[in-house]
PDB file of N, CA, C and O in Angstrom:
ATOM      1  N   MET A   1      -7.050 -28.404  -4.288  1.00  0.00           N
ATOM      2  CA  MET A   1      -6.262 -27.325  -4.892  1.00  0.00           C
ATOM      3  C   MET A   1      -5.982 -26.279  -3.820  1.00  0.00           C
ATOM      4  O   MET A   1      -6.893 -25.874  -3.098  1.00  0.00           O
ATOM      5  N   ASN A   2      -4.732 -25.838  -3.708  1.00  0.00           N
ATOM      6  CA  ASN A   2      -4.403 -24.859  -2.677  1.00  0.00           C
ATOM      7  C   ASN A   2      -4.685 -23.430  -3.149  1.00  0.00           C
ATOM      8  O   ASN A   2      -4.981 -23.195  -4.321  1.00  0.00           O
ATOM      9  N   LYS A   3      -4.587 -22.476  -2.205  1.00  0.00           N
ATOM     10  CA  LYS A   3      -4.915 -21.078  -2.499  1.00  0.00           C
ATOM     11  C   LYS A   3      -4.056 -20.503  -3.617  1.00  0.00           C
ATOM     12  O   LYS A   3      -4.556 -19.749  -4.451  1.00  0.00           O
ATOM     13  N   THR A   4      -2.759 -20.850  -3.647  1.00  0.00           N
ATOM     14  CA  THR A   4      -1.871 -20.326  -4.687  1.00  0.00           C
ATOM     15  C   THR A   4      -2.354 -20.740  -6.071  1.00  0.00           C
ATOM     16  O   THR A   4      -2.387 -19.922  -6.990  1.00  0.00           O
ATOM     17  N   ASN A   5      -2.728 -22.002  -6.222  1.00  0.00           N
ATOM     18  CA  ASN A   5      -3.226 -22.465  -7.515  1.00  0.00           C
ATOM     19  C   ASN A   5      -4.543 -21.793  -7.881  1.00  0.00           C
ATOM     20  O   ASN A   5      -4.777 -21.468  -9.045  1.00  0.00           O
ATOM     21  N   LEU A   6      -5.409 -21.584  -6.878  1.00  0.00           N
ATOM     22  CA  LEU A   6      -6.676 -20.895  -7.132  1.00  0.00           C
ATOM     23  C   LEU A   6      -6.422 -19.451  -7.539  1.00  0.00           C
ATOM     24  O   LEU A   6      -7.079 -18.935  -8.442  1.00  0.00           O
ATOM     25  N   SER A   7      -5.467 -18.793  -6.875  1.00  0.00           N
ATOM     26  CA  SER A   7      -5.139 -17.406  -7.207  1.00  0.00           C
ATOM     27  C   SER A   7      -4.606 -17.301  -8.632  1.00  0.00           C
ATOM     28  O   SER A   7      -5.001 -16.411  -9.384  1.00  0.00           O
ATOM     29  N   LYS A   8      -3.710 -18.211  -8.999  1.00  0.00           N
ATOM     30  CA  LYS A   8      -3.161 -18.191 -10.365  1.00  0.00           C
ATOM     31  C   LYS A   8      -4.251 -18.452 -11.392  1.00  0.00           C
ATOM     32  O   LYS A   8      -4.258 -17.843 -12.462  1.00  0.00           O
ATOM     33  N   LYS A   9      -5.160 -19.345 -11.076  1.00  0.00           N
ATOM     34  CA  LYS A   9      -6.266 -19.645 -11.987  1.00  0.00           C
ATOM     35  C   LYS A   9      -7.154 -18.409 -12.157  1.00  0.00           C
ATOM     36  O   LYS A   9      -7.532 -18.066 -13.278  1.00  0.00           O
ATOM     37  N   ASP A  10      -7.487 -17.739 -11.044  1.00  0.00           N
ATOM     38  CA  ASP A  10      -8.287 -16.520 -11.124  1.00  0.00           C
ATOM     39  C   ASP A  10      -7.539 -15.411 -11.849  1.00  0.00           C
ATOM     40  O   ASP A  10      -8.133 -14.654 -12.616  1.00  0.00           O
ATOM     41  N   LEU A  11      -6.245 -15.317 -11.608  1.00  0.00           N
ATOM     42  CA  LEU A  11      -5.428 -14.296 -12.262  1.00  0.00           C
ATOM     43  C   LEU A  11      -5.420 -14.505 -13.774  1.00  0.00           C
ATOM     44  O   LEU A  11      -5.567 -13.547 -14.533  1.00  0.00           O
ATOM     45  N   LYS A  12      -5.251 -15.731 -14.207  1.00  0.00           N
ATOM     46  CA  LYS A  12      -5.277 -16.020 -15.641  1.00  0.00           C
ATOM     47  C   LYS A  12      -6.656 -15.719 -16.225  1.00  0.00           C
ATOM     48  O   LYS A  12      -6.760 -15.164 -17.319  1.00  0.00           O
ATOM     49  N   ARG A  13      -7.711 -16.082 -15.501  1.00  0.00           N
ATOM     50  CA  ARG A  13      -9.083 -15.817 -15.968  1.00  0.00           C
ATOM     51  C   ARG A  13      -9.307 -14.302 -16.057  1.00  0.00           C
ATOM     52  O   ARG A  13      -9.921 -13.818 -17.008  1.00  0.00           O
ATOM     53  N   PHE A  14      -8.811 -13.563 -15.071  1.00  0.00           N
ATOM     54  CA  PHE A  14      -8.923 -12.105 -15.065  1.00  0.00           C
ATOM     55  C   PHE A  14      -8.252 -11.498 -16.297  1.00  0.00           C
ATOM     56  O   PHE A  14      -8.826 -10.634 -16.959  1.00  0.00           O
ATOM     57  N   LEU A  15      -7.035 -11.951 -16.601  1.00  0.00           N
ATOM     58  CA  LEU A  15      -6.302 -11.406 -17.745  1.00  0.00           C
ATOM     59  C   LEU A  15      -6.997 -11.714 -19.065  1.00  0.00           C
ATOM     60  O   LEU A  15      -6.986 -10.891 -19.980  1.00  0.00           O
ATOM     61  N   ILE A  16      -7.590 -12.872 -19.165  1.00  0.00           N
ATOM     62  CA  ILE A  16      -8.342 -13.226 -20.376  1.00  0.00           C
ATOM     63  C   ILE A  16      -9.606 -12.369 -20.469  1.00  0.00           C
ATOM     64  O   ILE A  16      -9.915 -11.822 -21.528  1.00  0.00           O
ATOM     65  N   ASP A  17     -10.334 -12.256 -19.352  1.00  0.00           N
ATOM     66  CA  ASP A  17     -11.583 -11.489 -19.339  1.00  0.00           C
ATOM     67  C   ASP A  17     -11.348 -10.003 -19.545  1.00  0.00           C
ATOM     68  O   ASP A  17     -12.230  -9.298 -20.036  1.00  0.00           O
ATOM     69  N   LEU A  18     -10.173  -9.522 -19.176  1.00  0.00           N
ATOM     70  CA  LEU A  18      -9.841  -8.114 -19.313  1.00  0.00           C
ATOM     71  C   LEU A  18      -9.991  -7.639 -20.763  1.00  0.00           C
ATOM     72  O   LEU A  18     -10.331  -6.483 -21.011  1.00  0.00           O
ATOM     73  N   LYS A  19      -9.736  -8.537 -21.710  1.00  0.00           N
ATOM     74  CA  LYS A  19      -9.827  -8.168 -23.135  1.00  0.00           C
ATOM     75  C   LYS A  19     -11.270  -7.983 -23.597  1.00  0.00           C
ATOM     76  O   LYS A  19     -11.526  -7.206 -24.517  1.00  0.00           O
ATOM     77  N   SER A  20     -12.215  -8.684 -22.973  1.00  0.00           N
ATOM     78  CA  SER A  20     -13.591  -8.647 -23.465  1.00  0.00           C
ATOM     79  C   SER A  20     -14.553  -7.895 -22.548  1.00  0.00           C
ATOM     80  O   SER A  20     -15.659  -7.559 -22.972  1.00  0.00           O
ATOM     81  N   ASN A  21     -14.167  -7.625 -21.319  1.00  0.00           N
ATOM     82  CA  ASN A  21     -15.040  -6.942 -20.369  1.00  0.00           C
ATOM     83  C   ASN A  21     -14.649  -5.464 -20.315  1.00  0.00           C
ATOM     84  O   ASN A  21     -13.696  -5.084 -19.636  1.00  0.00           O
ATOM     85  N   LYS A  22     -15.398  -4.645 -21.039  1.00  0.00           N
ATOM     86  CA  LYS A  22     -15.070  -3.224 -21.176  1.00  0.00           C
ATOM     87  C   LYS A  22     -15.101  -2.504 -19.826  1.00  0.00           C
ATOM     88  O   LYS A  22     -14.239  -1.668 -19.553  1.00  0.00           O
ATOM     89  N   GLU A  23     -16.071  -2.814 -18.994  1.00  0.00           N
ATOM     90  CA  GLU A  23     -16.177  -2.160 -17.686  1.00  0.00           C
ATOM     91  C   GLU A  23     -14.959  -2.496 -16.810  1.00  0.00           C
ATOM     92  O   GLU A  23     -14.391  -1.619 -16.160  1.00  0.00           O
ATOM     93  N   LEU A  24     -14.579  -3.751 -16.807  1.00  0.00           N
ATOM     94  CA  LEU A  24     -13.403  -4.179 -16.052  1.00  0.00           C
ATOM     95  C   LEU A  24     -12.153  -3.472 -16.574  1.00  0.00           C
ATOM     96  O   LEU A  24     -11.361  -2.947 -15.791  1.00  0.00           O
ATOM     97  N   PHE A  25     -11.979  -3.460 -17.888  1.00  0.00           N
ATOM     98  CA  PHE A  25     -10.819  -2.818 -18.503  1.00  0.00           C
ATOM     99  C   PHE A  25     -10.747  -1.330 -18.152  1.00  0.00           C
ATOM    100  O   PHE A  25      -9.678  -0.826 -17.807  1.00  0.00           O
ATOM    101  N   GLU A  26     -11.876  -0.629 -18.239  1.00  0.00           N
ATOM    102  CA  GLU A  26     -11.889   0.809 -17.944  1.00  0.00           C
ATOM    103  C   GLU A  26     -11.540   1.076 -16.484  1.00  0.00           C
ATOM    104  O   GLU A  26     -10.804   2.016 -16.184  1.00  0.00           O
ATOM    105  N   ASN A  27     -12.063   0.258 -15.576  1.00  0.00           N
ATOM    106  CA  ASN A  27     -11.755   0.424 -14.153  1.00  0.00           C
ATOM    107  C   ASN A  27     -10.273   0.207 -13.888  1.00  0.00           C
ATOM    108  O   ASN A  27      -9.650   0.988 -13.168  1.00  0.00           O
ATOM    109  N   VAL A  28      -9.710  -0.832 -14.456  1.00  0.00           N
ATOM    110  CA  VAL A  28      -8.300  -1.162 -14.249  1.00  0.00           C
ATOM    111  C   VAL A  28      -7.396  -0.115 -14.897  1.00  0.00           C
ATOM    112  O   VAL A  28      -6.321   0.187 -14.379  1.00  0.00           O
ATOM    113  N   SER A  29      -7.828   0.433 -16.018  1.00  0.00           N
ATOM    114  CA  SER A  29      -7.017   1.420 -16.740  1.00  0.00           C
ATOM    115  C   SER A  29      -6.870   2.734 -15.984  1.00  0.00           C
ATOM    116  O   SER A  29      -5.979   3.527 -16.288  1.00  0.00           O
ATOM    117  N   ASN A  30      -7.729   2.969 -15.011  1.00  0.00           N
ATOM    118  CA  ASN A  30      -7.720   4.235 -14.288  1.00  0.00           C
ATOM    119  C   ASN A  30      -6.941   4.194 -12.977  1.00  0.00           C
ATOM    120  O   ASN A  30      -6.987   5.150 -12.203  1.00  0.00           O
ATOM    121  N   VAL A  31      -6.227   3.103 -12.720  1.00  0.00           N
ATOM    122  CA  VAL A  31      -5.440   3.004 -11.489  1.00  0.00           C
ATOM    123  C   VAL A  31      -3.984   2.726 -11.827  1.00  0.00           C
ATOM    124  O   VAL A  31      -3.656   2.422 -12.973  1.00  0.00           O
ATOM    125  N   GLY A  32      -3.105   2.832 -10.822  1.00  0.00           N
ATOM    126  CA  GLY A  32      -1.690   2.719 -11.129  1.00  0.00           C
ATOM    127  C   GLY A  32      -0.916   1.652 -10.392  1.00  0.00           C
ATOM    128  O   GLY A  32       0.252   1.420 -10.706  1.00  0.00           O
ATOM    129  N   THR A  33      -1.535   0.984  -9.407  1.00  0.00           N
ATOM    130  CA  THR A  33      -0.758   0.001  -8.663  1.00  0.00           C
ATOM    131  C   THR A  33      -1.375  -1.392  -8.768  1.00  0.00           C
ATOM    132  O   THR A  33      -2.562  -1.550  -9.054  1.00  0.00           O
ATOM    133  N   ALA A  34      -0.545  -2.377  -8.532  1.00  0.00           N
ATOM    134  CA  ALA A  34      -1.017  -3.766  -8.560  1.00  0.00           C
ATOM    135  C   ALA A  34      -2.072  -4.002  -7.481  1.00  0.00           C
ATOM    136  O   ALA A  34      -3.029  -4.745  -7.700  1.00  0.00           O
ATOM    137  N   ASN A  35      -1.902  -3.376  -6.320  1.00  0.00           N
ATOM    138  CA  ASN A  35      -2.887  -3.538  -5.254  1.00  0.00           C
ATOM    139  C   ASN A  35      -4.237  -2.950  -5.645  1.00  0.00           C
ATOM    140  O   ASN A  35      -5.278  -3.523  -5.323  1.00  0.00           O
ATOM    141  N   GLU A  36      -4.231  -1.815  -6.334  1.00  0.00           N
ATOM    142  CA  GLU A  36      -5.487  -1.219  -6.802  1.00  0.00           C
ATOM    143  C   GLU A  36      -6.147  -2.109  -7.855  1.00  0.00           C
ATOM    144  O   GLU A  36      -7.365  -2.284  -7.850  1.00  0.00           O
ATOM    145  N   ILE A  37      -5.351  -2.662  -8.746  1.00  0.00           N
ATOM    146  CA  ILE A  37      -5.888  -3.581  -9.762  1.00  0.00           C
ATOM    147  C   ILE A  37      -6.493  -4.801  -9.089  1.00  0.00           C
ATOM    148  O   ILE A  37      -7.585  -5.234  -9.459  1.00  0.00           O
ATOM    149  N   ALA A  38      -5.796  -5.363  -8.099  1.00  0.00           N
ATOM    150  CA  ALA A  38      -6.300  -6.542  -7.388  1.00  0.00           C
ATOM    151  C   ALA A  38      -7.604  -6.225  -6.665  1.00  0.00           C
ATOM    152  O   ALA A  38      -8.514  -7.053  -6.648  1.00  0.00           O
ATOM    153  N   LEU A  39      -7.710  -5.042  -6.069  1.00  0.00           N
ATOM    154  CA  LEU A  39      -8.934  -4.646  -5.377  1.00  0.00           C
ATOM    155  C   LEU A  39     -10.105  -4.562  -6.343  1.00  0.00           C
ATOM    156  O   LEU A  39     -11.197  -5.044  -6.044  1.00  0.00           O
ATOM    157  N   ILE A  40      -9.880  -3.952  -7.498  1.00  0.00           N
ATOM    158  CA  ILE A  40     -10.932  -3.883  -8.525  1.00  0.00           C
ATOM    159  C   ILE A  40     -11.305  -5.289  -8.974  1.00  0.00           C
ATOM    160  O   ILE A  40     -12.484  -5.626  -9.083  1.00  0.00           O
ATOM    161  N   ALA A  41     -10.287  -6.106  -9.234  1.00  0.00           N
ATOM    162  CA  ALA A  41     -10.531  -7.485  -9.664  1.00  0.00           C
ATOM    163  C   ALA A  41     -11.347  -8.236  -8.612  1.00  0.00           C
ATOM    164  O   ALA A  41     -12.269  -8.978  -8.952  1.00  0.00           O
ATOM    165  N   ASN A  42     -11.008  -8.044  -7.333  1.00  0.00           N
ATOM    166  CA  ASN A  42     -11.762  -8.689  -6.251  1.00  0.00           C
ATOM    167  C   ASN A  42     -13.219  -8.265  -6.280  1.00  0.00           C
ATOM    168  O   ASN A  42     -14.105  -9.083  -6.030  1.00  0.00           O
ATOM    169  N   ASN A  43     -13.483  -7.000  -6.581  1.00  0.00           N
ATOM    170  CA  ASN A  43     -14.861  -6.508  -6.679  1.00  0.00           C
ATOM    171  C   ASN A  43     -15.617  -7.143  -7.842  1.00  0.00           C
ATOM    172  O   ASN A  43     -16.847  -7.195  -7.833  1.00  0.00           O
ATOM    173  N   PHE A  44     -14.892  -7.618  -8.831  1.00  0.00           N
ATOM    174  CA  PHE A  44     -15.500  -8.289  -9.980  1.00  0.00           C
ATOM    175  C   PHE A  44     -15.536  -9.815  -9.789  1.00  0.00           C
ATOM    176  O   PHE A  44     -15.966 -10.543 -10.685  1.00  0.00           O
ATOM    177  N   GLY A  45     -15.085 -10.294  -8.624  1.00  0.00           N
ATOM    178  CA  GLY A  45     -15.187 -11.716  -8.322  1.00  0.00           C
ATOM    179  C   GLY A  45     -13.919 -12.537  -8.511  1.00  0.00           C
ATOM    180  O   GLY A  45     -13.958 -13.759  -8.373  1.00  0.00           O
ATOM    181  N   TYR A  46     -12.807 -11.902  -8.819  1.00  0.00           N
ATOM    182  CA  TYR A  46     -11.527 -12.604  -8.967  1.00  0.00           C
ATOM    183  C   TYR A  46     -10.799 -12.548  -7.631  1.00  0.00           C
ATOM    184  O   TYR A  46     -10.939 -11.571  -6.895  1.00  0.00           O
ATOM    185  N   GLU A  47     -10.032 -13.570  -7.308  1.00  0.00           N
ATOM    186  CA  GLU A  47      -9.341 -13.600  -6.019  1.00  0.00           C
ATOM    187  C   GLU A  47      -7.840 -13.759  -6.204  1.00  0.00           C
ATOM    188  O   GLU A  47      -7.334 -14.864  -6.398  1.00  0.00           O
ATOM    189  N   PHE A  48      -7.134 -12.624  -6.139  1.00  0.00           N
ATOM    190  CA  PHE A  48      -5.675 -12.609  -6.121  1.00  0.00           C
ATOM    191  C   PHE A  48      -5.243 -11.290  -5.509  1.00  0.00           C
ATOM    192  O   PHE A  48      -6.031 -10.348  -5.423  1.00  0.00           O
ATOM    193  N   THR A  49      -4.003 -11.226  -5.090  1.00  0.00           N
ATOM    194  CA  THR A  49      -3.475 -10.015  -4.445  1.00  0.00           C
ATOM    195  C   THR A  49      -2.596  -9.232  -5.429  1.00  0.00           C
ATOM    196  O   THR A  49      -2.239  -9.719  -6.501  1.00  0.00           O
ATOM    197  N   GLY A  50      -2.268  -8.027  -5.033  1.00  0.00           N
ATOM    198  CA  GLY A  50      -1.343  -7.223  -5.830  1.00  0.00           C
ATOM    199  C   GLY A  50       0.015  -7.883  -5.942  1.00  0.00           C
ATOM    200  O   GLY A  50       0.645  -7.835  -6.998  1.00  0.00           O
ATOM    201  N   GLU A  51       0.470  -8.497  -4.866  1.00  0.00           N
ATOM    202  CA  GLU A  51       1.762  -9.200  -4.888  1.00  0.00           C
ATOM    203  C   GLU A  51       1.722 -10.376  -5.855  1.00  0.00           C
ATOM    204  O   GLU A  51       2.687 -10.617  -6.579  1.00  0.00           O
ATOM    205  N   GLU A  52       0.616 -11.106  -5.871  1.00  0.00           N
ATOM    206  CA  GLU A  52       0.487 -12.240  -6.802  1.00  0.00           C
ATOM    207  C   GLU A  52       0.477 -11.743  -8.244  1.00  0.00           C
ATOM    208  O   GLU A  52       1.067 -12.374  -9.122  1.00  0.00           O
ATOM    209  N   LEU A  53      -0.187 -10.620  -8.491  1.00  0.00           N
ATOM    210  CA  LEU A  53      -0.197 -10.032  -9.834  1.00  0.00           C
ATOM    211  C   LEU A  53       1.209  -9.641 -10.249  1.00  0.00           C
ATOM    212  O   LEU A  53       1.632  -9.934 -11.368  1.00  0.00           O
ATOM    213  N   LYS A  54       1.942  -8.979  -9.352  1.00  0.00           N
ATOM    214  CA  LYS A  54       3.305  -8.556  -9.686  1.00  0.00           C
ATOM    215  C   LYS A  54       4.224  -9.746  -9.939  1.00  0.00           C
ATOM    216  O   LYS A  54       5.026  -9.717 -10.873  1.00  0.00           O
ATOM    217  N   SER A  55       4.121 -10.774  -9.135  1.00  0.00           N
ATOM    218  CA  SER A  55       5.016 -11.917  -9.309  1.00  0.00           C
ATOM    219  C   SER A  55       4.669 -12.718 -10.567  1.00  0.00           C
ATOM    220  O   SER A  55       5.544 -13.343 -11.166  1.00  0.00           O
ATOM    221  N   PHE A  56       3.414 -12.700 -10.959  1.00  0.00           N
ATOM    222  CA  PHE A  56       2.979 -13.432 -12.151  1.00  0.00           C
ATOM    223  C   PHE A  56       3.356 -12.697 -13.423  1.00  0.00           C
ATOM    224  O   PHE A  56       3.607 -13.323 -14.453  1.00  0.00           O
ATOM    225  N   SER A  57       3.397 -11.391 -13.361  1.00  0.00           N
ATOM    226  CA  SER A  57       3.341 -10.602 -14.588  1.00  0.00           C
ATOM    227  C   SER A  57       4.542  -9.740 -14.902  1.00  0.00           C
ATOM    228  O   SER A  57       4.400  -8.758 -15.630  1.00  0.00           O
ATOM    229  N   ILE A  58       5.694 -10.051 -14.402  1.00  0.00           N
ATOM    230  CA  ILE A  58       6.849  -9.185 -14.626  1.00  0.00           C
ATOM    231  C   ILE A  58       7.163  -9.092 -16.119  1.00  0.00           C
ATOM    232  O   ILE A  58       7.730 -10.012 -16.708  1.00  0.00           O
ATOM    233  N   ASN A  59       6.782  -7.959 -16.719  1.00  0.00           N
ATOM    234  CA  ASN A  59       7.005  -7.662 -18.146  1.00  0.00           C
ATOM    235  C   ASN A  59       6.680  -8.853 -19.039  1.00  0.00           C
ATOM    236  O   ASN A  59       7.540  -9.353 -19.765  1.00  0.00           O
ATOM    237  N   ARG A  60       5.463  -9.289 -18.978  1.00  0.00           N
ATOM    238  CA  ARG A  60       5.063 -10.495 -19.675  1.00  0.00           C
ATOM    239  C   ARG A  60       3.812 -10.236 -20.514  1.00  0.00           C
ATOM    240  O   ARG A  60       3.029  -9.335 -20.213  1.00  0.00           O
ATOM    241  N   ASP A  61       3.637 -11.007 -21.534  1.00  0.00           N
ATOM    242  CA  ASP A  61       2.476 -10.940 -22.406  1.00  0.00           C
ATOM    243  C   ASP A  61       1.683 -12.223 -22.203  1.00  0.00           C
ATOM    244  O   ASP A  61       2.195 -13.314 -22.454  1.00  0.00           O
ATOM    245  N   PHE A  62       0.450 -12.105 -21.757  1.00  0.00           N
ATOM    246  CA  PHE A  62      -0.376 -13.274 -21.494  1.00  0.00           C
ATOM    247  C   PHE A  62      -1.673 -13.157 -22.276  1.00  0.00           C
ATOM    248  O   PHE A  62      -2.449 -12.225 -22.063  1.00  0.00           O
ATOM    249  N   GLU A  63      -1.908 -14.090 -23.170  1.00  0.00           N
ATOM    250  CA  GLU A  63      -3.163 -14.136 -23.941  1.00  0.00           C
ATOM    251  C   GLU A  63      -3.472 -12.784 -24.596  1.00  0.00           C
ATOM    252  O   GLU A  63      -4.628 -12.367 -24.658  1.00  0.00           O
ATOM    253  N   GLY A  64      -2.430 -12.110 -25.081  1.00  0.00           N
ATOM    254  CA  GLY A  64      -2.637 -10.842 -25.774  1.00  0.00           C
ATOM    255  C   GLY A  64      -2.726  -9.626 -24.869  1.00  0.00           C
ATOM    256  O   GLY A  64      -2.919  -8.511 -25.354  1.00  0.00           O
ATOM    257  N   VAL A  65      -2.589  -9.821 -23.550  1.00  0.00           N
ATOM    258  CA  VAL A  65      -2.593  -8.706 -22.607  1.00  0.00           C
ATOM    259  C   VAL A  65      -1.155  -8.467 -22.176  1.00  0.00           C
ATOM    260  O   VAL A  65      -0.544  -9.328 -21.543  1.00  0.00           O
ATOM    261  N   LYS A  66      -0.615  -7.311 -22.513  1.00  0.00           N
ATOM    262  CA  LYS A  66       0.772  -6.971 -22.168  1.00  0.00           C
ATOM    263  C   LYS A  66       0.787  -6.343 -20.786  1.00  0.00           C
ATOM    264  O   LYS A  66       0.081  -5.370 -20.523  1.00  0.00           O
ATOM    265  N   ILE A  67       1.588  -6.904 -19.919  1.00  0.00           N
ATOM    266  CA  ILE A  67       1.693  -6.428 -18.544  1.00  0.00           C
ATOM    267  C   ILE A  67       3.106  -5.920 -18.342  1.00  0.00           C
ATOM    268  O   ILE A  67       4.072  -6.657 -18.542  1.00  0.00           O
ATOM    269  N   THR A  68       3.227  -4.665 -17.947  1.00  0.00           N
ATOM    270  CA  THR A  68       4.551  -4.098 -17.735  1.00  0.00           C
ATOM    271  C   THR A  68       4.613  -3.442 -16.369  1.00  0.00           C
ATOM    272  O   THR A  68       3.593  -3.033 -15.813  1.00  0.00           O
ATOM    273  N   LYS A  69       5.808  -3.349 -15.844  1.00  0.00           N
ATOM    274  CA  LYS A  69       6.036  -2.678 -14.577  1.00  0.00           C
ATOM    275  C   LYS A  69       6.355  -1.227 -14.869  1.00  0.00           C
ATOM    276  O   LYS A  69       7.185  -0.926 -15.727  1.00  0.00           O
ATOM    277  N   GLN A  70       5.693  -0.325 -14.154  1.00  0.00           N
ATOM    278  CA  GLN A  70       5.950   1.096 -14.332  1.00  0.00           C
ATOM    279  C   GLN A  70       7.109   1.524 -13.449  1.00  0.00           C
ATOM    280  O   GLN A  70       7.261   1.051 -12.323  1.00  0.00           O
ATOM    281  N   ASP A  71       7.921   2.422 -13.977  1.00  0.00           N
ATOM    282  CA  ASP A  71       8.990   3.011 -13.184  1.00  0.00           C
ATOM    283  C   ASP A  71       8.377   4.166 -12.398  1.00  0.00           C
ATOM    284  O   ASP A  71       8.022   5.196 -12.971  1.00  0.00           O
ATOM    285  N   THR A  72       8.254   3.991 -11.098  1.00  0.00           N
ATOM    286  CA  THR A  72       7.648   5.022 -10.269  1.00  0.00           C
ATOM    287  C   THR A  72       8.673   5.764  -9.428  1.00  0.00           C
ATOM    288  O   THR A  72       8.318   6.498  -8.506  1.00  0.00           O
ATOM    289  N   SER A  73       9.957   5.569  -9.752  1.00  0.00           N
ATOM    290  CA  SER A  73      10.987   6.275  -8.989  1.00  0.00           C
ATOM    291  C   SER A  73      10.934   7.759  -9.314  1.00  0.00           C
ATOM    292  O   SER A  73      10.671   8.140 -10.455  1.00  0.00           O
ATOM    293  N   PRO A  74      11.183   8.601  -8.310  1.00  0.00           N
ATOM    294  CA  PRO A  74      11.134  10.047  -8.551  1.00  0.00           C
ATOM    295  C   PRO A  74      12.237  10.488  -9.506  1.00  0.00           C
ATOM    296  O   PRO A  74      13.324   9.911  -9.542  1.00  0.00           O
ATOM    297  N   SER A  75      11.935  11.506 -10.263  1.00  0.00           N
ATOM    298  CA  SER A  75      12.904  12.042 -11.217  1.00  0.00           C
ATOM    299  C   SER A  75      13.231  13.474 -10.814  1.00  0.00           C
ATOM    300  O   SER A  75      12.336  14.302 -10.646  1.00  0.00           O
ATOM    301  N   TYR A  76      14.495  13.752 -10.663  1.00  0.00           N
ATOM    302  CA  TYR A  76      14.936  15.081 -10.277  1.00  0.00           C
ATOM    303  C   TYR A  76      15.887  15.620 -11.338  1.00  0.00           C
ATOM    304  O   TYR A  76      16.711  14.883 -11.880  1.00  0.00           O
ATOM    305  N   SER A  77      15.765  16.896 -11.625  1.00  0.00           N
ATOM    306  CA  SER A  77      16.680  17.505 -12.577  1.00  0.00           C
ATOM    307  C   SER A  77      17.641  18.406 -11.815  1.00  0.00           C
ATOM    308  O   SER A  77      17.295  19.526 -11.439  1.00  0.00           O
ATOM    309  N   PHE A  78      18.838  17.910 -11.594  1.00  0.00           N
ATOM    310  CA  PHE A  78      19.861  18.677 -10.901  1.00  0.00           C
ATOM    311  C   PHE A  78      20.809  19.269 -11.927  1.00  0.00           C
ATOM    312  O   PHE A  78      21.383  18.556 -12.750  1.00  0.00           O
ATOM    313  N   GLY A  79      20.963  20.564 -11.866  1.00  0.00           N
ATOM    314  CA  GLY A  79      21.921  21.227 -12.712  1.00  0.00           C
ATOM    315  C   GLY A  79      21.477  21.410 -14.158  1.00  0.00           C
ATOM    316  O   GLY A  79      22.268  21.845 -14.994  1.00  0.00           O
ATOM    317  N   GLU A  80      20.238  21.088 -14.460  1.00  0.00           N
ATOM    318  CA  GLU A  80      19.753  21.259 -15.821  1.00  0.00           C
ATOM    319  C   GLU A  80      19.117  22.646 -15.977  1.00  0.00           C
ATOM    320  O   GLU A  80      18.669  23.243 -14.998  1.00  0.00           O
ATOM    321  N   ASN A  81      19.083  23.127 -17.158  1.00  0.00           N
ATOM    322  CA  ASN A  81      18.465  24.421 -17.467  1.00  0.00           C
ATOM    323  C   ASN A  81      19.016  25.563 -16.617  1.00  0.00           C
ATOM    324  O   ASN A  81      18.272  26.457 -16.213  1.00  0.00           O
ATOM    325  N   GLY A  82      20.311  25.530 -16.350  1.00  0.00           N
ATOM    326  CA  GLY A  82      20.939  26.630 -15.628  1.00  0.00           C
ATOM    327  C   GLY A  82      20.720  26.634 -14.139  1.00  0.00           C
ATOM    328  O   GLY A  82      21.074  27.612 -13.480  1.00  0.00           O
ATOM    329  N   ASN A  83      20.156  25.595 -13.581  1.00  0.00           N
ATOM    330  CA  ASN A  83      19.918  25.535 -12.123  1.00  0.00           C
ATOM    331  C   ASN A  83      21.195  25.268 -11.395  1.00  0.00           C
ATOM    332  O   ASN A  83      21.200  25.183 -10.167  1.00  0.00           O
TER     333      ASN A  83
END
């Protein structure tokens, strides 16, 4: 089995375990990027990268875990409120 298949297998296991492992869920809930999630997951024994998480999970629901991409683009208010 190659690394990509192992990563996907760990990623799927991580998403399933996320529902039942309260400590894992709380740690992941406190970060904002895929790389931070992957780092936490690695500390819990899962092996995948932030890029692998993003490519696997683009606005998808897996085993009851909803994964969405956050819009992190800056928001500017030009000309609003009398400016």
